Biopython code that builds the backbone (N, CA, C, O; Angstrom):
import numpy as np
from Bio.PDB.StructureBuilder import StructureBuilder

atoms = [
    (1, "MET", "N", (-32.545, 19.505, 14.522)),
    (1, "MET", "CA", (-32.342, 18.340, 13.672)),
    (1, "MET", "C", (-32.649, 18.740, 12.227)),
    (1, "MET", "O", (-33.703, 19.307, 11.940)),
    (2, "PRO", "N", (-31.704, 18.433, 11.315)),
    (2, "PRO", "CA", (-31.953, 18.774, 9.911)),
    (2, "PRO", "C", (-33.076, 17.909, 9.341)),
    (2, "PRO", "O", (-33.360, 16.833, 9.867)),
    (3, "PRO", "N", (-33.705, 18.370, 8.282)),
    (3, "PRO", "CA", (-34.786, 17.576, 7.696)),
    (3, "PRO", "C", (-34.244, 16.276, 7.110)),
    (3, "PRO", "O", (-33.139, 16.233, 6.567)),
    (4, "LEU", "N", (-35.034, 15.234, 7.229)),
    (4, "LEU", "CA", (-34.661, 13.949, 6.664)),
    (4, "LEU", "C", (-35.143, 13.893, 5.222)),
    (4, "LEU", "O", (-36.237, 14.364, 4.910)),
    (5, "VAL", "N", (-34.340, 13.324, 4.352)),
    (5, "VAL", "CA", (-34.636, 13.339, 2.925)),
    (5, "VAL", "C", (-34.845, 11.916, 2.410)),
    (5, "VAL", "O", (-34.387, 10.957, 3.030)),
    (6, "PRO", "N", (-35.538, 11.779, 1.275)),
    (6, "PRO", "CA", (-35.731, 10.452, 0.686)),
    (6, "PRO", "C", (-34.456, 9.962, -0.001)),
    (6, "PRO", "O", (-33.522, 10.733, -0.222)),
    (7, "ILE", "N", (-34.431, 8.703, -0.326)),
    (7, "ILE", "CA", (-33.274, 8.067, -0.936)),
    (7, "ILE", "C", (-32.870, 8.739, -2.239)),
    (7, "ILE", "O", (-31.683, 8.802, -2.559)),
    (8, "GLU", "N", (-33.822, 9.232, -2.981)),
    (8, "GLU", "CA", (-33.518, 9.889, -4.254)),
    (8, "GLU", "C", (-32.603, 11.102, -4.056)),
    (8, "GLU", "O", (-31.697, 11.343, -4.854)),
    (9, "ASP", "N", (-32.851, 11.855, -2.993)),
    (9, "ASP", "CA", (-32.020, 13.029, -2.713)),
    (9, "ASP", "C", (-30.586, 12.631, -2.376)),
    (9, "ASP", "O", (-29.638, 13.293, -2.799)),
    (10, "VAL", "N", (-30.430, 11.547, -1.615)),
    (10, "VAL", "CA", (-29.092, 11.069, -1.259)),
    (10, "VAL", "C", (-28.355, 10.634, -2.521)),
    (10, "VAL", "O", (-27.209, 11.026, -2.745)),
    (11, "ALA", "N", (-29.014, 9.826, -3.341)),
    (11, "ALA", "CA", (-28.394, 9.322, -4.569)),
    (11, "ALA", "C", (-28.014, 10.465, -5.501)),
    (11, "ALA", "O", (-26.918, 10.472, -6.061)),
    (12, "THR", "N", (-28.901, 11.415, -5.667)),
    (12, "THR", "CA", (-28.624, 12.554, -6.545)),
    (12, "THR", "C", (-27.451, 13.373, -6.025)),
    (12, "THR", "O", (-26.554, 13.736, -6.786)),
    (13, "HIS", "N", (-27.459, 13.659, -4.743)),
    (13, "HIS", "CA", (-26.411, 14.495, -4.158)),
    (13, "HIS", "C", (-25.038, 13.829, -4.246)),
    (13, "HIS", "O", (-24.032, 14.508, -4.455)),
    (14, "LEU", "N", (-24.992, 12.501, -4.088)),
    (14, "LEU", "CA", (-23.722, 11.780, -4.119)),
    (14, "LEU", "C", (-23.384, 11.230, -5.503)),
    (14, "LEU", "O", (-22.345, 10.596, -5.691)),
    (15, "SER", "N", (-24.271, 11.477, -6.470)),
    (15, "SER", "CA", (-24.075, 11.015, -7.855)),
    (15, "SER", "C", (-23.905, 9.502, -7.944)),
    (15, "SER", "O", (-23.018, 8.999, -8.633)),
    (16, "VAL", "N", (-24.775, 8.789, -7.231)),
    (16, "VAL", "CA", (-24.790, 7.329, -7.281)),
    (16, "VAL", "C", (-26.217, 6.873, -7.570)),
    (16, "VAL", "O", (-27.148, 7.678, -7.540)),
    (17, "SER", "N", (-26.385, 5.595, -7.846)),
    (17, "SER", "CA", (-27.718, 5.068, -8.128)),
    (17, "SER", "C", (-28.466, 4.770, -6.831)),
    (17, "SER", "O", (-27.870, 4.694, -5.756)),
    (18, "LEU", "N", (-29.775, 4.604, -6.952)),
    (18, "LEU", "CA", (-30.587, 4.207, -5.802)),
    (18, "LEU", "C", (-30.118, 2.857, -5.272)),
    (18, "LEU", "O", (-30.089, 2.629, -4.062)),
    (19, "SER", "N", (-29.752, 1.966, -6.190)),
    (19, "SER", "CA", (-29.267, 0.633, -5.791)),
    (19, "SER", "C", (-28.011, 0.728, -4.937)),
    (19, "SER", "O", (-27.831, -0.054, -4.003)),
    (20, "THR", "N", (-27.156, 1.670, -5.248)),
    (20, "THR", "CA", (-25.930, 1.853, -4.470)),
    (20, "THR", "C", (-26.254, 2.289, -3.054)),
    (20, "THR", "O", (-25.676, 1.769, -2.100)),
    (21, "VAL", "N", (-27.161, 3.228, -2.903)),
    (21, "VAL", "CA", (-27.538, 3.684, -1.556)),
    (21, "VAL", "C", (-28.167, 2.530, -0.781)),
    (21, "VAL", "O", (-27.875, 2.343, 0.400)),
    (22, "ARG", "N", (-29.019, 1.763, -1.434)),
    (22, "ARG", "CA", (-29.633, 0.597, -0.761)),
    (22, "ARG", "C", (-28.570, -0.417, -0.341)),
    (22, "ARG", "O", (-28.644, -0.979, 0.751)),
    (23, "ALA", "N", (-27.589, -0.648, -1.201)),
    (23, "ALA", "CA", (-26.500, -1.580, -0.868)),
    (23, "ALA", "C", (-25.702, -1.060, 0.326)),
    (23, "ALA", "O", (-25.328, -1.835, 1.206)),
    (24, "TRP", "N", (-25.439, 0.254, 0.361)),
    (24, "TRP", "CA", (-24.718, 0.835, 1.493)),
    (24, "TRP", "C", (-25.458, 0.595, 2.805)),
    (24, "TRP", "O", (-24.834, 0.344, 3.836)),
    (25, "VAL", "N", (-26.785, 0.672, 2.768)),
    (25, "VAL", "CA", (-27.571, 0.418, 3.983)),
    (25, "VAL", "C", (-27.424, -1.047, 4.388)),
    (25, "VAL", "O", (-27.169, -1.350, 5.553)),
    (26, "ARG", "N", (-27.585, -1.952, 3.425)),
    (26, "ARG", "CA", (-27.483, -3.395, 3.717)),
    (26, "ARG", "C", (-26.114, -3.771, 4.240)),
    (26, "ARG", "O", (-26.005, -4.570, 5.170)),
    (27, "GLN", "N", (-25.063, -3.205, 3.653)),
    (27, "GLN", "CA", (-23.687, -3.556, 4.000)),
    (27, "GLN", "C", (-23.167, -2.831, 5.238)),
    (27, "GLN", "O", (-22.099, -3.163, 5.752)),
    (28, "GLY", "N", (-23.914, -1.854, 5.711)),
    (28, "GLY", "CA", (-23.468, -1.095, 6.877)),
    (28, "GLY", "C", (-22.509, 0.030, 6.536)),
    (28, "GLY", "O", (-21.909, 0.621, 7.434)),
    (29, "THR", "N", (-22.355, 0.337, 5.251)),
    (29, "THR", "CA", (-21.497, 1.456, 4.851)),
    (29, "THR", "C", (-22.067, 2.766, 5.372)),
    (29, "THR", "O", (-21.325, 3.655, 5.789)),
    (30, "LEU", "N", (-23.384, 2.878, 5.347)),
    (30, "LEU", "CA", (-24.048, 4.026, 5.972)),
    (30, "LEU", "C", (-24.365, 3.642, 7.409)),
    (30, "LEU", "O", (-25.151, 2.724, 7.641)),
    (31, "PRO", "N", (-23.771, 4.323, 8.371)),
    (31, "PRO", "CA", (-24.036, 4.001, 9.775)),
    (31, "PRO", "C", (-25.520, 4.152, 10.109)),
    (31, "PRO", "O", (-26.214, 4.994, 9.538)),
    (32, "ARG", "N", (-25.981, 3.347, 11.016)),
    (32, "ARG", "CA", (-27.400, 3.304, 11.397)),
    (32, "ARG", "C", (-27.929, 4.674, 11.813)),
    (32, "ARG", "O", (-29.101, 4.972, 11.583)),
    (33, "GLN", "N", (-27.099, 5.504, 12.415)),
    (33, "GLN", "CA", (-27.580, 6.802, 12.893)),
    (33, "GLN", "C", (-27.773, 7.815, 11.775)),
    (33, "GLN", "O", (-28.199, 8.940, 12.039)),
    (34, "THR", "N", (-27.467, 7.445, 10.523)),
    (34, "THR", "CA", (-27.647, 8.380, 9.422)),
    (34, "THR", "C", (-29.003, 8.235, 8.740)),
    (34, "THR", "O", (-29.310, 8.987, 7.815)),
    (35, "TYR", "N", (-29.809, 7.289, 9.179)),
    (35, "TYR", "CA", (-31.133, 7.111, 8.572)),
    (35, "TYR", "C", (-32.109, 6.531, 9.579)),
    (35, "TYR", "O", (-31.717, 5.960, 10.596)),
    (36, "VAL", "N", (-33.391, 6.689, 9.272)),
    (36, "VAL", "CA", (-34.450, 6.069, 10.068)),
    (36, "VAL", "C", (-35.338, 5.273, 9.116)),
    (36, "VAL", "O", (-35.508, 5.627, 7.950)),
    (37, "LYS", "N", (-35.894, 4.194, 9.644)),
    (37, "LYS", "CA", (-36.809, 3.378, 8.863)),
    (37, "LYS", "C", (-38.172, 3.446, 9.521)),
    (37, "LYS", "O", (-38.328, 3.132, 10.701)),
    (38, "ILE", "N", (-39.153, 3.860, 8.740)),
    (38, "ILE", "CA", (-40.521, 3.945, 9.226)),
    (38, "ILE", "C", (-41.354, 3.064, 8.303)),
    (38, "ILE", "O", (-41.614, 3.425, 7.155)),
    (39, "GLY", "N", (-41.765, 1.919, 8.808)),
    (39, "GLY", "CA", (-42.449, 0.952, 7.945)),
    (39, "GLY", "C", (-41.476, 0.456, 6.904)),
    (39, "GLY", "O", (-40.416, -0.069, 7.242)),
    (40, "ASN", "N", (-41.824, 0.616, 5.637)),
    (40, "ASN", "CA", (-40.928, 0.230, 4.539)),
    (40, "ASN", "C", (-40.212, 1.430, 3.934)),
    (40, "ASN", "O", (-39.587, 1.312, 2.880)),
    (41, "THR", "N", (-40.297, 2.569, 4.583)),
    (41, "THR", "CA", (-39.730, 3.808, 4.055)),
    (41, "THR", "C", (-38.512, 4.216, 4.866)),
    (41, "THR", "O", (-38.529, 4.190, 6.096)),
    (42, "TYR", "N", (-37.458, 4.592, 4.163)),
    (42, "TYR", "CA", (-36.255, 5.113, 4.802)),
    (42, "TYR", "C", (-36.168, 6.610, 4.557)),
    (42, "TYR", "O", (-36.533, 7.097, 3.487)),
    (43, "ARG", "N", (-35.683, 7.332, 5.551)),
    (43, "ARG", "CA", (-35.376, 8.748, 5.414)),
    (43, "ARG", "C", (-33.968, 8.956, 5.941)),
    (43, "ARG", "O", (-33.566, 8.352, 6.935)),
    (44, "TYR", "N", (-33.219, 9.824, 5.258)),
    (44, "TYR", "CA", (-31.795, 9.955, 5.491)),
    (44, "TYR", "C", (-31.428, 11.348, 5.973)),
    (44, "TYR", "O", (-32.016, 12.342, 5.547)),
    (45, "ASP", "N", (-30.449, 11.406, 6.866)),
    (45, "ASP", "CA", (-29.885, 12.674, 7.324)),
    (45, "ASP", "C", (-28.685, 12.967, 6.423)),
    (45, "ASP", "O", (-27.579, 12.482, 6.662)),
    (46, "LEU", "N", (-28.919, 13.750, 5.406)),
    (46, "LEU", "CA", (-27.899, 14.014, 4.391)),
    (46, "LEU", "C", (-26.658, 14.661, 4.989)),
    (46, "LEU", "O", (-25.543, 14.345, 4.574)),
    (47, "ASP", "N", (-26.827, 15.559, 5.953)),
    (47, "ASP", "CA", (-25.669, 16.213, 6.577)),
    (47, "ASP", "C", (-24.758, 15.186, 7.250)),
    (47, "ASP", "O", (-23.537, 15.256, 7.108)),
    (48, "GLN", "N", (-25.340, 14.237, 7.979)),
    (48, "GLN", "CA", (-24.526, 13.215, 8.643)),
    (48, "GLN", "C", (-23.862, 12.284, 7.631)),
    (48, "GLN", "O", (-22.727, 11.856, 7.837)),
    (49, "ILE", "N", (-24.554, 11.972, 6.552)),
    (49, "ILE", "CA", (-23.970, 11.120, 5.516)),
    (49, "ILE", "C", (-22.772, 11.819, 4.885)),
    (49, "ILE", "O", (-21.728, 11.201, 4.679)),
    (50, "LEU", "N", (-22.917, 13.094, 4.580)),
    (50, "LEU", "CA", (-21.805, 13.847, 4.003)),
    (50, "LEU", "C", (-20.630, 13.930, 4.976)),
    (50, "LEU", "O", (-19.476, 13.790, 4.570)),
    (51, "ASP", "N", (-20.918, 14.154, 6.245)),
    (51, "ASP", "CA", (-19.858, 14.175, 7.256)),
    (51, "ASP", "C", (-19.157, 12.829, 7.342)),
    (51, "ASP", "O", (-17.934, 12.767, 7.471)),
    (52, "HIS", "N", (-19.926, 11.756, 7.271)),
    (52, "HIS", "CA", (-19.357, 10.413, 7.344)),
    (52, "HIS", "C", (-18.389, 10.168, 6.188)),
    (52, "HIS", "O", (-17.275, 9.691, 6.405)),
    (53, "PHE", "N", (-18.799, 10.488, 4.977)),
    (53, "PHE", "CA", (-17.959, 10.234, 3.814)),
    (53, "PHE", "C", (-16.783, 11.195, 3.715)),
    (53, "PHE", "O", (-15.781, 10.875, 3.076)),
    (54, "SER", "N", (-16.885, 12.355, 4.328)),
    (54, "SER", "CA", (-15.769, 13.297, 4.282)),
    (54, "SER", "C", (-14.795, 13.072, 5.440)),
    (54, "SER", "O", (-13.726, 13.680, 5.485)),
    (55, "GLY", "N", (-15.172, 12.194, 6.376)),
    (55, "GLY", "CA", (-14.297, 11.911, 7.507)),
    (55, "GLY", "C", (-14.395, 12.920, 8.624)),
    (55, "GLY", "O", (-13.541, 12.954, 9.510)),
    (56, "ARG", "N", (-15.430, 13.746, 8.595)),
    (56, "ARG", "CA", (-15.621, 14.742, 9.650)),
    (56, "ARG", "C", (-16.699, 14.259, 10.608)),
    (56, "ARG", "O", (-17.476, 13.358, 10.293)),
    (57, "GLY", "N", (-16.729, 14.861, 11.752)),
    (57, "GLY", "CA", (-17.847, 14.668, 12.662)),
    (57, "GLY", "C", (-17.766, 13.416, 13.502)),
    (57, "GLY", "O", (-16.773, 12.689, 13.464)),
    (58, "PRO", "N", (-18.829, 13.166, 14.269)),
    (58, "PRO", "CA", (-18.822, 12.098, 15.264)),
    (58, "PRO", "C", (-18.808, 10.698, 14.676)),
    (58, "PRO", "O", (-18.537, 9.740, 15.400)),
    (59, "LEU", "N", (-19.094, 10.547, 13.377)),
    (59, "LEU", "CA", (-19.129, 9.214, 12.795)),
    (59, "LEU", "C", (-17.754, 8.735, 12.364)),
    (59, "LEU", "O", (-17.580, 7.571, 12.001)),
    (60, "GLU", "N", (-16.777, 9.633, 12.405)),
    (60, "GLU", "CA", (-15.431, 9.274, 11.984)),
    (60, "GLU", "C", (-14.853, 8.243, 12.953)),
    (60, "GLU", "O", (-14.912, 8.419, 14.170)),
    (61, "LYS", "N", (-14.305, 7.185, 12.408)),
    (61, "LYS", "CA", (-13.674, 6.167, 13.233)),
    (61, "LYS", "C", (-12.206, 6.519, 13.372)),
    (61, "LYS", "O", (-11.537, 6.826, 12.385)),
    (62, "SER", "N", (-11.711, 6.475, 14.588)),
    (62, "SER", "CA", (-10.306, 6.804, 14.788)),
    (62, "SER", "C", (-9.500, 5.512, 14.819)),
    (62, "SER", "O", (-9.862, 4.552, 15.500)),
    (63, "ALA", "N", (-8.426, 5.507, 14.087)),
    (63, "ALA", "CA", (-7.549, 4.344, 14.048)),
    (63, "ALA", "C", (-6.519, 4.465, 15.155)),
    (63, "ALA", "O", (-6.119, 5.569, 15.527)),
    (64, "LYS", "N", (-6.091, 3.325, 15.680)),
    (64, "LYS", "CA", (-5.037, 3.330, 16.678)),
    (64, "LYS", "C", (-3.716, 3.652, 15.988)),
    (64, "LYS", "O", (-3.433, 3.124, 14.913)),
    (65, "PRO", "N", (-2.917, 4.503, 16.591)),
    (65, "PRO", "CA", (-1.624, 4.782, 15.977)),
    (65, "PRO", "C", (-0.706, 3.567, 16.084)),
    (65, "PRO", "O", (-0.714, 2.858, 17.090)),
    (66, "VAL", "N", (0.067, 3.339, 15.057)),
    (66, "VAL", "CA", (1.021, 2.237, 15.054)),
    (66, "VAL", "C", (2.352, 2.788, 15.511)),
    (66, "VAL", "O", (2.904, 3.694, 14.886)),
    (67, "GLU", "N", (2.875, 2.241, 16.607)),
    (67, "GLU", "CA", (4.120, 2.763, 17.154)),
    (67, "GLU", "C", (5.336, 2.258, 16.388)),
    (67, "GLU", "O", (6.234, 3.036, 16.066)),
    (68, "ASP", "N", (5.370, 0.978, 16.097)),
    (68, "ASP", "CA", (6.522, 0.427, 15.399)),
    (68, "ASP", "C", (6.032, -0.649, 14.447)),
    (68, "ASP", "O", (5.663, -1.745, 14.870)),
    (69, "VAL", "N", (6.029, -0.335, 13.178)),
    (69, "VAL", "CA", (5.527, -1.255, 12.167)),
    (69, "VAL", "C", (6.381, -2.508, 12.097)),
    (69, "VAL", "O", (5.866, -3.586, 11.799)),
    (70, "SER", "N", (7.665, -2.391, 12.365)),
    (70, "SER", "CA", (8.547, -3.550, 12.246)),
    (70, "SER", "C", (8.165, -4.661, 13.211)),
    (70, "SER", "O", (8.455, -5.828, 12.947)),
    (71, "GLU", "N", (7.523, -4.325, 14.321)),
    (71, "GLU", "CA", (7.071, -5.347, 15.252)),
    (71, "GLU", "C", (5.866, -6.107, 14.711)),
    (71, "GLU", "O", (5.644, -7.258, 15.086)),
    (72, "GLN", "N", (5.089, -5.480, 13.837)),
    (72, "GLN", "CA", (3.886, -6.099, 13.332)),
    (72, "GLN", "C", (4.109, -6.869, 12.033)),
    (72, "GLN", "O", (3.333, -7.770, 11.713)),
    (73, "LEU", "N", (5.149, -6.532, 11.285)),
    (73, "LEU", "CA", (5.371, -7.138, 9.990)),
    (73, "LEU", "C", (6.832, -7.518, 9.850)),
    (73, "LEU", "O", (7.721, -6.668, 9.895)),
    (74, "GLU", "N", (7.061, -8.804, 9.680)),
    (74, "GLU", "CA", (8.413, -9.268, 9.441)),
    (74, "GLU", "C", (8.432, -9.948, 8.086)),
    (74, "GLU", "O", (7.588, -10.797, 7.800)),
    (75, "ILE", "N", (9.380, -9.583, 7.263)),
    (75, "ILE", "CA", (9.480, -10.155, 5.930)),
    (75, "ILE", "C", (10.836, -10.830, 5.803)),
    (75, "ILE", "O", (11.869, -10.266, 6.164)),
    (76, "ASN", "N", (10.808, -12.042, 5.286)),
    (76, "ASN", "CA", (12.032, -12.755, 5.006)),
    (76, "ASN", "C", (12.500, -12.312, 3.623)),
    (76, "ASN", "O", (11.903, -12.702, 2.620)),
    (77, "PHE", "N", (13.560, -11.500, 3.554)),
    (77, "PHE", "CA", (14.008, -10.955, 2.282)),
    (77, "PHE", "C", (14.704, -11.991, 1.410)),
    (77, "PHE", "O", (14.892, -11.773, 0.213)),
    (78, "ASN", "N", (15.090, -13.123, 2.006)),
    (78, "ASN", "CA", (15.656, -14.201, 1.195)),
    (78, "ASN", "C", (14.553, -14.907, 0.401)),
    (78, "ASN", "O", (14.795, -15.417, -0.693)),
    (79, "ASN", "N", (13.358, -14.930, 0.954)),
    (79, "ASN", "CA", (12.210, -15.530, 0.286)),
    (79, "ASN", "C", (11.034, -14.570, 0.457)),
    (79, "ASN", "O", (10.236, -14.740, 1.379)),
    (80, "PRO", "N", (10.910, -13.559, -0.418)),
    (80, "PRO", "CA", (9.903, -12.515, -0.229)),
    (80, "PRO", "C", (8.458, -13.005, -0.299)),
    (80, "PRO", "O", (7.542, -12.292, 0.109)),
    (81, "ASP", "N", (8.249, -14.218, -0.814)),
    (81, "ASP", "CA", (6.883, -14.742, -0.880)),
    (81, "ASP", "C", (6.428, -15.351, 0.435)),
    (81, "ASP", "O", (5.255, -15.688, 0.596)),
    (82, "LYS", "N", (7.343, -15.490, 1.362)),
    (82, "LYS", "CA", (6.989, -16.123, 2.628)),
    (82, "LYS", "C", (7.187, -15.138, 3.763)),
    (82, "LYS", "O", (8.284, -14.614, 3.956)),
    (83, "ASP", "N", (6.118, -14.886, 4.519)),
    (83, "ASP", "CA", (6.228, -14.061, 5.724)),
    (83, "ASP", "C", (6.618, -14.955, 6.884)),
    (83, "ASP", "O", (6.260, -16.132, 6.925)),
    (84, "ILE", "N", (7.338, -14.397, 7.804)),
    (84, "ILE", "CA", (7.748, -15.157, 8.982)),
    (84, "ILE", "C", (6.665, -15.077, 10.020)),
    (84, "ILE", "O", (6.803, -15.650, 11.101)),
]
sb = StructureBuilder()
sb.init_structure("model")
sb.init_model(0)
sb.init_chain("A")
sb.init_seg("    ")
for serial, (resi, resn, name, xyz) in enumerate(atoms, 1):
    if name == "N":
        sb.init_residue(resn, " ", resi, " ")
    sb.init_atom(name, np.array(xyz, "f"), 0.0, 1.0, " ", f" {name:<3s}", serial, name[0])
structure = sb.get_structure()
């Protein structure tokens, strides 16, 4: 297991503010498995966070392939402001 780092290291490495990292935790942008909370202190797995943002590794969400877009979206070309 890689060493867990404080929030300052995450913010510095990603070139964002501490407030941004805190917001990501609150909003769920950072998956729960990328950090631990001990009392009022958070420690972060920087490797997993980097993998998450780069789209690599087990945290990547796979999207379902769309077979035929025309079945999902119909547009009335006579009135483009109204979807059918």
